[in-house]
N, C-alpha and C positions, 0 to 999 in steps of 0.2 A: 166294041165292047169296052166298058170302062174297067181299068185294073182296081182290084179290091185292095184297099188299104188296111193293113192290120194294125191294131193298136197294141202297143207294148210299153212296159214301164222301163224308162231309161234311167240309169244312174251312173254318174261319171261320164266316161267316154263309150260306154256300151252302146251298141247300135241294135236295131231290131233284128237284123240278120244274126248277130252274135247271140242274142237272147233266145232265139229259135233253135240254134244249133246247140246251145249250152244244155238243153233239156236232156239229151242223150249223153252227156259227159258227167261222170261222177269223179270228184276229187276227194282224196283222203291222204293221210299221212301214215308212214310206217315207221317203226323203230326197230332196229336189229337187236334181238334179245341178247346177243353175245358182247358186242362192242358199243351198243347204243348210238350208232350212227342213224341220222334222221333222213327219211326219203319221202318225196312227194310222189303220190300215186295218182295217175289219170287213167280212167277207163272209158273207152268209146263203146258204147253198146250198140252203136249203129252200124258197126262193121265187124267182121271176123278177125281174129288175131292168128297168132301162132302158138302151137303147143310147145311147152318147155318149162323152165324154171328160171327164177331170178335169184342171183346170190348177191350177198353183201360184197361191195367192192372193196372193203378193208379186211374183212376176216373170212370171207367165202361162205358164211352161214346161208343156208337156204331160206329166203324170205317168202317166196310165194311160188306155187306151181300153177301154171296156166293150162286150161284145157282147150284154148283156141276159140271158144265161143264168143269172146269179146277182145278188142284190141287194147292192151294195156301198155302204158309207158310209165317208167319209174326212173327218177333221177335223184342223185344225192344232194341233200340240201344242207344238212348239218354234219360235219365231221368232227367227232369227238376228239378231245385233246389227248394226245398221247402222254403217259406218264412214264418217266424214265427213272430207273432206280440207279443212283450213283453210289459207288463204293468209296465212302469217305475214309476208310481205314487205309487204303493204299496211297503211297506217295511216290 
């Protein structure tokens, strides 16, 4: 029996296998409403995840609550600059 070759569109270093698996992966960005930290969110709809919540690594604000129906990974990508107030009156 002859193996069936699948046609796919390749761009850059992507392979056919990567293109097939990418269909069930959703990528998006999150921003913390409190400290404006930026996060990359990747959701795998092909497998179940864990129930729970994800909190901002910098200020502990709840960013998302998971029901466990999909596997979600979140990583910090942009850490906002901290602004420090200096007391110029003290010597």
